[in-house]
C-alpha positions as CSV (number, residue, x, y, z in Angstrom):
1,M,6.7,14.8,13.9
2,A,8.3,11.9,12.3
3,T,6.6,10.0,8.8
4,A,6.4,6.6,8.6
5,R,9.2,6.7,6.2
6,D,11.9,8.6,9.3
7,I,11.5,5.1,11.4
8,M,10.8,2.3,8.4
9,H,13.3,-0.3,8.3
10,P,14.1,0.5,4.4
11,N,14.5,-2.2,1.4
12,A,12.1,-4.7,2.4
13,R,12.4,-7.6,1.0
14,C,8.8,-8.8,-1.2
15,I,8.1,-12.2,-2.1
16,Q,5.8,-13.1,-4.9
17,S,2.1,-14.6,-4.8
18,H,3.5,-17.5,-7.2
19,D,6.4,-18.3,-5.1
20,T,6.4,-21.5,-2.0
21,A,5.4,-21.4,1.6
22,A,8.7,-22.8,1.9
23,N,10.9,-19.9,-0.6
24,A,9.4,-17.4,1.8
25,A,10.7,-19.8,5.0
26,R,14.1,-19.8,3.6
27,A,14.0,-15.9,2.7
28,M,12.8,-15.3,6.3
29,A,15.1,-17.4,7.9
30,E,18.2,-16.1,5.8
31,H,17.5,-12.4,6.2
32,G,16.2,-13.0,10.1
33,I,12.7,-11.6,9.8
34,G,9.4,-13.0,11.0
35,A,7.4,-12.0,7.6
36,L,7.4,-10.5,4.3
37,P,5.0,-8.8,1.6
38,I,3.7,-10.5,-1.0
39,C,3.9,-7.8,-4.1
40,D,3.4,-8.6,-7.8
41,A,6.2,-7.5,-10.2
42,E,6.3,-4.0,-9.9
43,G,6.5,-4.4,-6.2
44,R,3.3,-3.2,-5.5
45,I,2.1,-5.2,-2.3
46,K,-0.8,-7.7,-2.8
47,G,-0.5,-9.2,1.1
48,M,1.6,-10.2,3.7
49,V,3.1,-13.5,5.1
50,T,4.5,-14.1,8.7
51,D,6.2,-17.1,10.0
52,R,2.6,-17.8,12.2
53,D,0.8,-18.0,9.1
54,L,3.7,-20.6,7.6
55,A,3.4,-22.8,10.7
56,I,-0.5,-22.4,11.2
57,Q,-2.0,-22.5,8.2
58,V,0.2,-24.1,6.0
59,M,2.8,-26.9,8.2
60,A,-0.3,-27.2,11.0
61,A,-3.0,-27.6,8.4
62,G,-1.0,-30.8,6.7
63,Y,0.2,-28.7,3.2
64,D,3.6,-29.7,1.5
65,P,5.3,-26.4,2.1
66,E,7.1,-26.8,-1.0
67,S,4.4,-26.3,-3.5
68,Y,2.0,-24.4,-1.5
69,E,2.1,-21.5,-3.4
70,L,1.6,-18.0,-0.8
71,G,-1.4,-16.8,-3.1
72,D,-3.4,-19.4,-1.7
73,L,-2.8,-18.1,1.8
74,P,-6.2,-17.2,3.0
75,Q,-5.8,-13.3,3.8
76,T,-7.3,-13.0,7.5
77,Q,-7.2,-9.4,7.8
78,S,-7.6,-6.4,5.6
79,L,-4.1,-5.7,4.8
80,V,-3.0,-2.5,6.6
81,V,0.1,-0.1,4.7
82,A,1.7,2.9,5.9
83,D,2.0,5.5,3.2
84,A,5.4,6.2,3.5
85,D,4.9,10.6,4.0
86,E,2.1,10.1,6.2
87,D,2.4,10.9,10.2
88,A,4.0,8.3,12.4
89,D,1.4,8.8,14.7
90,M,-0.7,7.7,12.4
91,T,1.1,4.9,11.4
92,L,1.2,3.9,15.2
93,A,-2.1,4.6,15.9
94,K,-3.2,1.4,13.0
95,M,-0.6,-0.4,14.6
96,S,-2.3,0.0,18.2
97,E,-5.7,-0.4,17.0
98,R,-5.6,-3.1,14.7
99,Q,-2.6,-5.0,17.1
100,I,-0.3,-5.3,13.9
101,R,3.4,-5.6,14.7
102,R,4.8,-4.9,11.1
103,V,3.6,-2.1,8.4
104,P,4.8,-2.1,5.0
105,V,5.7,1.2,4.0
106,V,4.9,1.8,0.8
107,D,5.3,5.1,-2.3
108,D,3.3,5.3,-5.3
109,G,1.7,1.9,-4.2
110,R,5.4,0.4,-3.9
111,V,7.3,-1.3,-0.9
112,I,10.0,0.9,0.1
113,G,10.1,-0.5,3.9
114,I,8.6,-1.9,6.6
115,I,8.3,-1.0,10.4
116,A,8.3,-3.8,13.0
117,Q,8.6,-2.8,16.9
118,A,11.8,-3.0,16.8
119,D,12.0,0.2,14.6
120,V,9.5,1.7,16.8
121,A,12.1,0.8,19.7
122,R,15.0,2.5,18.3
123,S,13.1,5.5,16.6
124,L,10.3,6.5,19.5
125,P,10.5,8.1,22.9
126,E,10.4,4.9,25.3
127,P,6.5,5.8,26.5
128,V,5.4,5.8,23.6
129,V,7.1,2.2,22.8
130,G,5.6,0.8,25.9
131,G,2.5,1.9,24.4
132,I,2.7,0.2,21.3
133,V,4.3,-3.0,22.5
134,S,1.9,-3.6,25.2
135,A,-1.0,-2.6,22.3
136,V,0.1,-5.2,19.5
137,S,1.2,-7.6,22.3
138,E,-2.8,-8.3,23.6
139,P,-4.0,-11.7,23.4
140,G,-5.1,-11.7,19.4
141,G,-2.5,-9.5,17.9
142,H,-0.6,-9.9,15.0
């Protein structure tokens, strides 16, 4: 069976906790993505920030995105990652169970890629894709 490494989108862009919400939004817009891993200087993951986090926890809450640091974002869920060599079925189970649309892939603790719904759709058979999309799209999904 495939591993997380086999289905991930490589070269995930990281952002650091001292970067601002505005910088994260600009990076997402520039790269056409909806989430960024928050990493330390060595590329070890510390959290995730999504476009939804920026809209709700920063903008709607009235904070200035130019000065709001990502490290100040409350992480409402425990961080879910995939080890690069874990079985893809295990990664997909995590996505389904936790209703997570994007999972960072790590190798030796460093982010090397990300698995999003689109990666699942490109890499796996249609019945598997349908099950994942249905599971993560339930109300309350992330």
